[in-house]
C-alpha positions in Angstrom: 0.0 0.0 0.0 1.4 3.3 -1.1 2.1 5.8 1.7 0.3 9.1 1.0 2.6 12.2 1.0 2.7 14.3 4.1 0.7 17.5 4.1 3.8 19.8 3.9 5.1 17.7 1.0 1.8 17.8 -0.9 1.6 21.5 -0.2 5.1 22.0 -1.5 4.3 20.0 -4.7 1.2 22.1 -5.3 3.3 25.2 -4.8 5.9 24.1 -7.3 3.2 23.2 -9.9 1.4 26.5 -9.3 4.7 28.4 -9.7 5.5 26.6 -13.0 2.0 27.3 -14.4 2.1 30.9 -13.3 5.6 31.3 -14.8 4.5 30.0 -18.2 1.4 32.2 -18.1 3.6 35.3 -17.3 6.0 34.3 -20.1 3.2 33.9 -22.7 1.8 37.3 -21.8 5.2 39.0 -21.9 6.5 37.3 -25.1 3.3 38.1 -26.9 3.8 41.8 -26.2 7.5 41.6 -27.0 6.8 39.8 -30.3 4.4 42.6 -31.3 7.3 45.0 -30.9 10.1 42.8 -32.2 8.7 41.2 -35.4 8.0 44.5 -37.3 11.4 45.8 -36.4 13.2 42.6 -37.5 11.4 42.8 -40.9 12.1 46.6 -41.2 15.8 46.2 -40.4 16.1 43.3 -42.9 14.7 45.6 -45.6 17.1 48.3 -44.7 20.0 45.9 -44.9 18.8 44.4 -48.2 18.5 47.9 -49.8 22.0 48.8 -48.5 20.6 51.8 -46.7 22.4 51.3 -43.4 25.7 52.8 -44.8 23.8 56.1 -45.3 22.9 56.1 -41.6 26.6 55.8 -40.9 27.5 59.1 -42.5 26.8 61.2 -39.3 29.0 58.8 -37.3 32.1 59.1 -39.5 33.3 62.5 -38.3 32.9 61.4 -34.7 35.3 58.5 -35.1 38.2 60.9 -35.1 37.2 62.1 -31.6 37.6 58.6 -30.3 40.8 57.9 -32.2 39.3 55.4 -34.7 39.3 55.2 -38.5 36.4 56.9 -40.1 35.2 53.7 -41.9 34.5 52.1 -38.5 31.4 54.4 -38.5 29.8 52.0 -40.9 30.5 49.0 -38.7 29.1 50.8 -35.7 26.0 51.8 -37.7 25.3 48.1 -38.4 25.6 47.5 -34.6 23.3 50.3 -33.8 20.6 49.4 -36.3 20.9 45.6 -36.3 23.1 43.9 -33.6 26.7 43.0 -32.6 26.8 40.0 -34.8 26.0 42.0 -37.9 28.6 44.6 -37.1 31.3 41.9 -36.7 30.4 40.4 -40.1 30.8 43.8 -41.7 34.0 44.4 -39.8 35.4 41.1 -41.1 34.7 42.1 -44.7 36.4 45.5 -44.2 39.5 44.3 -42.5 41.7 44.2 -45.6 41.1 47.9 -46.3 41.3 49.1 -42.7 44.6 50.3 -41.1 45.9 48.0 -38.3 44.1 48.7 -35.1 45.8 48.9 -31.7 44.4 47.0 -28.7 43.4 50.4 -27.3 41.4 51.2 -30.5 39.8 47.8 -30.5 38.9 48.2 -26.8 37.4 51.6 -27.3 35.4 50.5 -30.3 34.3 47.3 -28.6 33.1 49.2 -25.6 31.1 51.7 -27.7 29.4 48.8 -29.6 28.6 47.1 -26.3 26.9 50.2 -25.0 25.1 51.1 -28.2 23.9 48.2 -30.3 20.4 47.1 -31.4 19.1 50.5 -30.4 15.9 50.4 -32.4 14.9 47.1 -31.0 16.1 47.5 -27.5 14.8 51.0 -27.1 11.3 49.8 -28.2 11.7 46.9 -25.6 12.6 49.5 -23.0 9.5 51.4 -24.0 7.4 48.4 -23.0 8.7 49.0 -19.5 7.2 52.4 -19.5 10.1 54.6 -20.4 10.7 56.8 -23.5 12.0 55.2 -26.7 13.8 58.4 -27.7 15.1 59.0 -24.2 16.8 55.6 -24.0 18.1 55.8 -27.6 19.7 59.1 -26.9 21.1 58.1 -23.5 22.8 55.0 -24.9 24.1 56.7 -28.0 25.5 59.7 -26.0 26.8 57.3 -23.4 28.7 55.3 -26.0 30.2 58.4 -27.5 31.2 59.9 -24.1 32.7 56.6 -22.9 34.7 56.2 -26.1 36.1 59.7 -25.8 37.1 59.2 -22.1 38.7 55.8 -22.9 40.6 57.2 -25.9 41.9 60.1 -23.7 42.9 57.6 -20.9 44.7 55.2 -23.3 46.5 58.0 -25.2 47.6 59.8 -22.1 49.0 56.7 -20.4 50.3 54.9 -23.6 48.2 51.8 -22.6 47.4 49.0 -25.1 49.3 50.6 -28.0 50.4 47.2 -29.5 48.6 45.9 -32.6 45.3 44.1 -32.0 45.1 40.4 -33.0 41.7 40.3 -34.7 40.3 36.8 -35.0 37.3 37.3 -37.1 36.7 34.7 -39.9 35.9 35.7 -43.4 32.2 36.3 -43.8 30.2 33.7 -45.7 27.4 34.4 -48.2 24.2 36.1 -47.0 21.5 33.5 -46.1 18.6 33.0 -48.5 15.3 34.7 -47.4 13.7 31.5 -46.3 16.8 30.6 -44.3 16.9 34.0 -42.7 13.1 33.8 -41.8 13.6 30.3 -40.3 16.6 31.6 -38.2 14.6 34.5 -36.9 11.6 32.3 -36.1 13.9 29.9 -34.2 15.3 32.8 -32.2 11.8 34.0 -31.3 11.0 30.4 -30.2 14.2 30.4 -28.0 13.2 33.7 -26.5 9.9 32.3 -25.3 11.6 29.4 -23.5 14.3 31.5 -21.9 11.7 34.0 -20.7 9.6 31.1 -19.4 12.6 29.8 -17.4 13.2 33.3 -16.0 9.6 33.8 -15.0 9.5 30.5 -13.2 12.8 31.3 -11.5 11.4 34.7 -10.5 8.4 33.0 -9.0 10.5 30.7 -6.9 12.9 33.5 -5.8 9.8 35.3 -4.5 8.3 32.1 -2.9 11.6 31.2 -1.2 12.4 34.8 -0.4 15.8 34.5 -2.1 14.9 37.7 -3.8 15.5 39.4 -0.5 19.1 38.2 -0.5 19.7 39.8 -3.9 18.1 43.0 -2.7 20.5 43.0 0.3 23.6 42.3 -1.9 22.9 45.0 -4.4 21.2 47.5 -2.1 24.2 49.8 -1.6 24.7 50.2 -5.4 21.0 50.7 -6.1 20.5 53.1 -3.2 23.5 55.1 -4.5 21.7 55.3 -7.8 18.4 56.2 -6.2 16.8 52.8 -7.2 14.6 50.7 -5.0 16.6 47.6 -3.9 13.6 45.6 -5.0 15.0 46.1 -8.6 18.0 43.9 -7.7 16.6 40.8 -9.6 16.0 42.9 -12.7 19.5 44.4 -12.6 21.1 41.0 -12.1 19.2 39.4 -15.0 20.0 42.4 -17.2 23.7 42.4 -16.4 24.1 38.7 -17.0 21.6 37.9 -19.8 20.7 41.2 -21.5 18.2 44.0 -21.8 15.5 41.8 -23.4 15.4 39.4 -20.4 16.0 42.1 -17.8 13.1 44.1 -19.2 10.9 41.0 -19.0 11.5 40.9 -15.2 11.0 44.7 -14.9 7.7 44.5 -16.8 6.6 41.7 -14.4 7.7 43.7 -11.3 6.0 46.9 -12.6 2.6 45.0 -12.6 2.9 44.4 -8.9 3.6 48.1 -8.2 6.8 47.1 -6.4 8.8 49.6 -8.5 8.0 53.2 -9.1 8.3 54.9 -12.5 11.6 56.4 -11.3 12.9 53.0 -10.2 12.0 51.6 -13.6 13.6 54.4 -15.5 16.9 54.2 -13.5 17.0 50.4 -13.7 16.4 50.4 -17.5 19.1 53.1 -18.0 21.7 51.2 -15.9 20.9 47.9 -17.7 21.0 49.6 -21.1 24.5 50.9 -20.5 25.9 47.6 -19.1 24.1 44.4 -20.0 24.9 40.8 -21.2 28.3 41.2 -19.6 29.2 37.6 -20.4 28.0 36.8 -23.9 28.6 40.2 -25.5 32.0 40.7 -23.8 33.2 37.3 -25.1 32.2 38.3 -28.6 34.4 41.4 -28.3 37.4 39.2 -27.5 37.3 38.3 -31.2 38.6 41.8 -32.0 41.0 41.9 -29.1 38.9 44.2 -26.9 40.6 44.0 -23.5 38.3 42.9 -20.7 39.6 45.6 -18.4 37.9 48.1 -20.7 34.9 46.2 -22.0 33.9 45.1 -18.5 35.7 47.1 -15.9 35.6 50.6 -17.4 32.2 50.0 -19.0 30.7 49.1 -15.6 32.4 52.0 -13.9 31.1 54.4 -16.6 27.6 52.8 -16.5 27.4 53.5 -12.8 28.7 57.0 -13.0 26.7 58.0 -16.0 23.6 56.4 -14.5 24.2 58.4 -11.3 24.3 61.6 -13.4 21.1 60.6 -15.3 19.3 59.8 -12.1 20.3 63.2 -10.6 19.0 64.9 -13.7 15.8 62.8 -13.4 15.4 64.1 -9.8 15.6 67.7 -11.1 13.7 67.5 -14.3 11.2 65.0 -13.0 10.2 63.2 -16.2 13.1 62.7 -18.7 11.7 59.4 -19.9 
């Protein structure tokens, strides 16, 4: 005769199943709203790339390259990062390498850091808008932040003579562009993966709350968040954004905003901080392919993100509604 489970065990099992079900429901709601934003932008960006219009968007960036000590033609590479994503910019850079002058490690690190701060801005600014902040505000903050950070890093490396050796760029030669059907299948697969990743995050978020582990994250990150004027309850959002990226961090922020745990100011400050420094593992590893030094792409970028976010939050406190 089977022994029935104890009451606490049965209760625990019901809690687990309820958490999983609620997590999937949260993910379905969030991804539906994100897909409404993402799919039209994915199609529009593909059209821009196919019509070769992105290089015209790079024209305003070329003069700025001199201010950060980079070749003017890297403005085209950065434009692809801004409009599409980091992967697209690396493909363009690989194709341009034979015609570019040899970059130093300092130049590679400056450029890598600028790309890490400002990439996929159309998509990610629209995702940030889903959290309740301004599309234009986040676009400008990240673009201006990337430019300012690049200038400061260029000044630092030039003044100290740091990283002046040639950069060993490890990018392979780009292959042929995928056919339209292959591209569409790849994008559909990415959207499918996004749903499952967000589902896992929502389930994890439920159990962090149920087990009260979220309070530990709040405690660990409280000093930094309080310095930036952010409610420590945003710690989970910031950790997810730092480690996995703005898309997934925004998913947690949207969920938290529905519970009124975070104020509009908290959301603005958290989104701004995550926008300046997110996906610190995956994206940073990509930048190793162009010899971007981790001390700059992680260390200086994080320091800049905190200081720049501190400035932005102080402006928020004065202006009241910068978006």
